[in-house]
C-alpha positions in Angstrom: 56.9 95.0 110.2 59.2 92.2 111.1 62.4 90.6 109.6 63.4 93.7 107.6 67.0 92.8 106.6 69.6 92.4 103.9 71.2 89.0 103.4 74.3 88.6 101.3 75.2 85.5 99.3 78.8 86.0 100.6 77.9 85.8 104.3 81.1 87.6 105.5 80.4 90.6 103.3 84.0 90.9 102.0 84.6 91.8 98.3 87.2 92.9 95.8 86.9 95.7 93.3 85.2 94.4 90.2 83.5 91.5 92.0 79.8 90.8 92.0 77.7 91.5 95.1 74.4 89.7 95.4 71.8 88.9 98.0 68.3 89.3 99.2 66.3 92.1 100.7 63.6 90.7 103.0 60.6 92.7 104.0 56.8 92.9 103.8 56.1 96.2 102.0 57.6 98.2 99.1 61.4 98.8 99.2 63.6 100.8 96.9 67.1 99.9 97.7 70.2 102.1 97.5 73.9 101.0 97.4 76.4 103.6 98.4 80.2 103.7 98.9 82.0 106.8 100.0 84.8 108.2 102.1 84.6 111.1 104.4 86.7 113.1 106.8 85.7 115.5 109.6 87.3 117.2 112.5 87.0 120.5 114.4 89.6 123.0 115.6 89.5 125.8 118.0 90.8 129.0 116.5 91.5 132.1 118.6 91.7 135.6 117.3 92.2 138.2 120.0 89.7 137.5 122.7 87.3 135.5 120.5 87.5 131.7 120.2 85.7 129.8 117.5 85.3 126.1 116.7 85.7 125.5 112.9 84.6 122.2 111.3 86.5 120.8 108.4 85.0 118.1 106.2 85.3 116.5 102.8 83.9 113.5 101.0 84.4 111.4 97.9 81.7 109.2 96.3 83.1 106.2 94.5 79.8 104.7 93.3 76.0 105.0 94.0 73.9 102.2 92.6 70.2 102.2 93.1 67.7 99.4 92.3 63.9 99.7 92.4 62.9 96.2 93.7 59.2 96.9 93.9 57.0 99.9 93.0 53.4 100.6 92.9 51.7 103.6 94.5 48.2 102.2 94.4 48.9 98.6 95.2 49.1 97.2 98.7 50.8 94.0 99.6 49.0 91.5 101.7 50.7 90.5 104.9 53.3 88.0 104.0 57.0 87.4 103.9 58.7 88.9 100.8 62.2 88.4 99.4 63.7 90.3 96.6 67.0 89.4 94.9 69.6 92.1 94.0 72.9 91.9 92.2 75.4 94.5 91.1 79.1 94.7 90.2 81.6 96.8 92.1 83.8 99.2 90.1 87.3 98.1 89.4 89.1 101.1 90.9 88.0 101.3 94.6 90.1 102.0 97.7 90.0 99.5 100.6 87.6 99.9 103.5 89.1 101.9 106.4 87.9 103.3 109.7 90.0 106.3 111.0 89.9 108.7 113.9 88.7 111.6 111.8 87.3 109.9 108.8 86.4 106.6 107.1 86.3 104.9 103.8 83.1 103.0 104.2 80.8 100.9 101.9 77.3 99.9 102.8 74.0 98.6 101.4 70.9 100.5 102.4 67.4 99.2 101.9 64.6 101.7 102.2 61.0 100.6 102.7 58.5 103.3 101.6 55.2 103.2 103.6 52.1 105.3 103.0 51.2 107.5 106.0 54.3 106.3 107.9 57.9 107.2 108.0 60.2 105.1 105.8 61.9 102.2 107.4 65.6 101.9 106.6 68.0 99.0 107.0 71.8 99.5 106.6 74.5 96.8 106.4 78.2 97.5 106.0 80.3 95.5 103.6 84.1 95.3 103.4 86.2 96.0 100.2 89.7 94.7 100.0 92.1 95.8 97.3 94.9 93.7 95.8 98.4 95.0 96.7 100.9 92.4 95.5 104.1 92.8 97.4 106.0 90.8 94.7 105.6 93.9 92.5 107.6 96.1 95.0 111.2 95.0 95.1 112.3 97.6 97.6 109.9 96.1 100.2 111.7 92.8 100.0 115.2 94.0 101.1 116.5 94.6 104.7 115.9 98.1 106.1 117.7 100.0 108.9 117.4 103.3 110.6 119.5 105.0 113.3 119.2 108.0 115.6 121.6 109.5 118.1 120.6 112.0 120.8 122.7 113.8 123.5 121.3 114.0 127.0 122.0 117.0 129.2 122.4 116.2 132.9 122.3 119.0 135.4 123.1 121.6 132.7 126.2 119.5 131.7 126.4 117.8 128.4 126.5 114.0 128.7 127.5 111.3 126.2 125.2 110.3 123.3 122.5 107.6 123.2 122.4 105.7 119.9 119.4 103.6 118.9 119.4 101.4 115.8 116.4 99.5 114.4 116.4 97.1 111.5 114.0 94.6 109.8 114.7 91.8 107.3 112.3 93.5 104.9 109.6 96.2 104.9 106.7 94.5 103.1 104.2 92.3 105.1 100.6 91.0 104.9 98.1 90.6 107.8 98.9 87.5 109.7 102.6 87.6 109.0 105.2 88.0 111.7 107.6 90.9 111.7 111.0 90.0 113.2 112.3 93.2 114.9 115.9 93.7 115.8 117.2 96.7 117.8 120.2 98.0 119.7 120.6 100.8 122.2 124.2 102.0 123.0 123.9 104.3 126.0 127.1 106.4 126.6 125.3 109.0 128.6 125.2 109.4 132.4 121.5 108.6 132.4 120.2 105.2 133.1 117.6 104.1 130.5 114.1 103.9 132.0 112.6 101.7 129.3 112.6 101.0 125.6 109.7 99.8 123.4 108.9 98.8 119.9 105.5 99.4 118.4 103.5 99.1 115.2 101.7 102.4 114.5 99.3 103.7 111.9 99.8 107.3 110.7 97.0 108.9 108.8 96.6 112.3 107.1 93.0 113.5 106.6 92.5 116.3 104.0 89.6 118.7 103.8 89.1 122.3 102.6 92.7 122.9 102.0 93.8 121.8 105.4 95.2 118.6 106.9 94.8 116.7 110.1 97.4 114.2 111.2 96.7 111.2 113.5 98.7 108.4 114.9 97.3 105.2 116.5 99.3 102.5 118.2 98.3 99.0 116.9 100.8 96.8 118.8 103.4 97.6 121.5 106.1 95.7 123.4 107.9 97.4 126.3 111.0 96.6 128.2 112.2 98.2 131.4 115.9 98.5 132.2 115.9 95.2 134.3 115.6 93.2 131.1 118.6 94.8 129.4 121.6 92.8 128.3 124.6 91.9 130.4 126.1 95.4 130.0 123.9 98.1 131.6 124.7 100.6 128.8 123.9 98.2 126.0 120.4 96.8 125.2 119.7 94.3 122.4 116.5 93.3 120.8 116.9 90.1 118.7 114.1 88.8 116.4 111.3 90.1 118.5 108.0 88.8 116.9 105.3 91.3 116.0 102.2 89.7 114.4 100.6 92.0 111.8 96.8 92.2 112.6 94.1 92.5 110.0 94.7 96.0 108.5 93.8 98.0 105.3 96.7 98.0 102.8 99.1 101.0 102.7 98.4 104.1 100.8 94.6 103.6 100.1 95.0 103.8 96.3 92.2 105.8 94.5 91.4 107.9 97.6 92.6 111.5 97.6 91.4 112.7 101.0 93.0 110.0 103.3 96.7 109.1 103.3 97.5 105.9 105.2 101.0 104.7 106.2 102.4 102.2 108.7 105.6 102.3 110.8 107.6 100.2 113.2 108.9 102.6 115.8 111.8 101.9 118.3 111.3 104.2 121.2 113.9 105.0 123.9 113.1 106.7 127.2 116.4 107.9 128.8 114.7 108.5 132.1 115.0 112.3 132.0 112.4 115.0 131.7 114.0 116.2 128.5 112.7 113.8 125.9 111.9 110.4 124.5 113.2 109.7 121.0 112.1 107.2 118.4 113.6 105.5 115.4 110.9 104.9 112.7 110.9 102.5 109.8 108.1 102.7 107.3 106.6 99.3 106.3 104.2 98.4 103.5 101.1 96.4 104.3 99.9 94.4 101.2 97.4 91.7 100.5 99.5 89.2 98.4 102.6 88.0 100.3 106.1 87.7 98.9 106.6 84.3 97.3 109.6 83.7 99.6 107.4 84.1 102.6 105.7 80.8 101.9 107.8 77.9 100.6 105.4 76.5 98.0 104.0 79.9 96.8 105.1 80.6 93.2 103.1 83.1 91.3 102.9 82.7 87.6 105.5 84.8 85.7 102.7 86.2 83.6 100.6 87.2 86.5 99.8 90.9 86.2 100.0 93.4 89.0 96.7 94.0 90.6 97.2 97.4 92.2 95.0 99.2 89.7 91.9 97.0 89.7 91.1 93.5 88.6 89.0 91.7 86.0 86.7 89.1 87.5 83.8 86.9 86.5 80.5 88.0 87.8 77.8 86.0 89.5 80.3 83.9 91.4 79.7 83.1 95.1 83.1 82.6 96.9 83.5 80.3 99.9 84.1 82.0 103.3 87.8 81.9 104.2 89.1 81.3 100.7 90.3 83.7 98.0 88.2 83.9 94.9 89.0 81.5 92.0 90.5 84.1 89.7 93.1 85.0 92.4 93.9 81.3 92.8 94.4 81.0 89.1 96.8 84.0 89.0 98.6 82.9 92.2 98.9 79.1 92.4 99.8 77.7 95.8 98.8 80.9 97.5 98.9 80.4 101.3 95.7 79.5 103.1 93.8 82.7 103.9 91.0 83.8 106.2 88.8 86.8 106.7 89.4 88.6 110.0 87.8 91.6 111.6 90.1 94.7 111.6 91.5 96.5 114.7 89.4 99.6 114.5 85.6 100.2 114.1 83.3 103.0 113.2 79.6 103.8 113.8 77.4 103.0 110.8 74.9 105.6 112.0 75.9 108.8 110.3 74.8 112.4 110.3 71.4 112.6 108.5 70.3 109.1 109.5 66.9 109.0 111.2 66.0 107.3 114.4 64.1 104.8 112.3 67.3 103.4 110.8 67.8 99.7 111.6 71.5 98.8 111.5 70.9 95.1 112.0 73.9 93.5 113.6 75.8 96.2 115.5 76.1 99.9 115.0 79.9 99.6 115.4 81.2 98.2 112.1 84.6 96.6 111.8 86.0 96.2 108.2 87.1 92.6 107.5 90.4 92.0 105.7 92.3 89.1 104.1 94.8 87.5 106.5 97.4 84.8 106.2 97.9 83.1 109.5 100.2 80.4 108.0 102.7 82.9 106.5 106.1 82.7 108.3 108.4 85.6 107.7 111.3 83.4 108.9 111.1 81.6 105.6 112.1 84.8 103.8 115.7 84.4 102.5 116.1 88.2 102.7 116.2 87.8 106.5 
């Protein structure tokens, strides 16, 4: 059997809730096809009681939809050697969380074609697709105003208390979209006897995975900029960070609406290393990652006053093929002059081969699947009057 594959009309395989998904299954024999979308979490912990140590596995899953189409059936009929193509089409539900690949779980959508063969094991082809949800930052006023956080720590030097170290971090706003530039400002006022070893600012992802009444927290660094003491300002005990650019990479939007087993949040962290063995300390600011930028982030972007918020699903026309690199027409109608967008692969990947998959599974492109997200490389946060 050759050329067993799934080809999508939307070649990038990126869709929004409520949108139509269509394509072709190409094969030479019978093939029932299954479409499945689900999230899952799993981790293990070592628990010790007395002298006994045990590894306990925690897992949970949510199924958001399971759509199955019988493309060809016939137990007594054999197909002659030839090249066969079968069209399929289905509509995604309106309330779906965005695709996400985490350290202890994922929110993954895929199309699976199964080719049933007499006297042989079934052949299986799996292809991942990406689901993006609409999170309009213009519906969140708090995310448009400046934010600031401050921490003060006291360093002990040779058992003697020293002066405090104060770190301040601020941003012109807390809402951003992939492709946008975060302008970070920070200040460290060191009144201790310790010389700062280095400071850094980083964009981090914090995730909570939930299963069987327990939780597992994870933090991943997405971007990081580090300064050593030699780059500090003219006064050794004062360090300033002025409008340091941090470009937001392609990421899933914050919160993962409609998913109850994975919580997703993003932070800008200002980290101070005072050069002692006692501690590092950090100043976090939570940010919101959306998919529709603030109108002030792009000079000509003016959403219609009647445009509804899209955080709870969208109504779209089916059977429409959307060009690669552009938002669908219904989004353009609701948001005239929306900045030019592209589809970009995310930062993190996951293995499409899951527990229960047989060795006869054909992944197609690459077993490591990276979700693809809407990105706005032309958005410039410096155009935001809030800054």
